[in-house]
C-alpha positions, 0 to 999 in steps of 0.5 A: 489527462489521466484522472488520479484516483485515491488508492494505488496498490503496488505489487512489491517490485522496483520502481521500474517494475511498478513504472505504470503505477508510479506514472499515475500517482507521482507527478512533478511538483507534488509534496509526498509524505513518506512513511517508511515504518515497515522497516526499523528506524536507523540505517535500514529506514534511511536506506528506504528514504534514499531509495525512494527519493532517488527513484523519484528524481528522474520523474521531476521535482518533488518535495519529500517529507520523510517521517520517522527518520530520526530513530525516535519518532517523537514527532509522530506522537503529536496528533495535531502535528501529524494532521498538519503535515498531512494537510500539506501533502498531496500523496502519502507513500507507504513502501514495503518491509514488514507488514506487522511492524508497519501496522504496529507503528500506525496503531501506536501513533494513531496514524491509521485514522489520520490516513483514513481522514487524508483519503476522505479529504481527497488525498492519494495513497501509494502502498507498495508491498506492505503498504498495499496490504495495509489498505485492505481489510486484514493484514493477517493475509501477509502472515506467511510472508512476514513474521509478526515480531511485535505481536500484533493483536488487532490485524485489521487494516485500513479496509478501503478495498470493499472488504478485500485483502491484498497479497503482493509478490504473488506467484502461482505457488501461493494459489492454493493458500490464497484460494483457501483464504478466500473460500474459508473467510469468504473474502476477496484476495487481490493477488498482485505480482511484483510487476503490476499495480492496481488503481482503486477509486471507490469500488472500481479497480483497474490493473495498470499492468504490465503483469496480470492480477489474480482475484481470488473469491469464494467461488474461484479465481479470475485473471485481470490482465493489464488494462482490465477494470472490475468492481471489487464487490464482484471479483 
């Protein structure tokens, strides 16, 4: 039996690209809180909800609680109600879109702390693309991919990866940029291609594949192929 850890980072591809990761985090019978806040309310967010629920359907029966789909987000302003919704959930799924829109929404609605408490209580979080960036120490690493249209001042993420940051949609053309980030900020960068996923439990990371994850540290880059495990503190 596979032990499912708390944090699951998706490289930003489709549910087929990330199938190995989805196999570990999503199991039939779960109640999943879907946070589609990286896309604007209205038709785009509705499409995200339809995509996610459709992608889960072949995997069995799930209960999906989609937040913020009425376009007003009124329900998410009630901190007590948010906590109760999370207590009934097995997994929080945070799919992709604009990283800064996502962070801004969570900051405005006091949901960063709620997500941290959910993890502390033994909950599981899937972050795909923008959702994966959110789980790292600093979302500013996404600035060359996502426009900060809302003017986020505090770019700190949830910081659940031993101080590392995450760059999804990785391709080799980004390597020089990511190495500069790691060297100048003395910070580890987890670079995930779209066909990959990383499971994190404490400071232990495991690449579930199929693609190779590259880890940039101040001293250089290391490749972590499918099946590799390592300590996030020792890239």
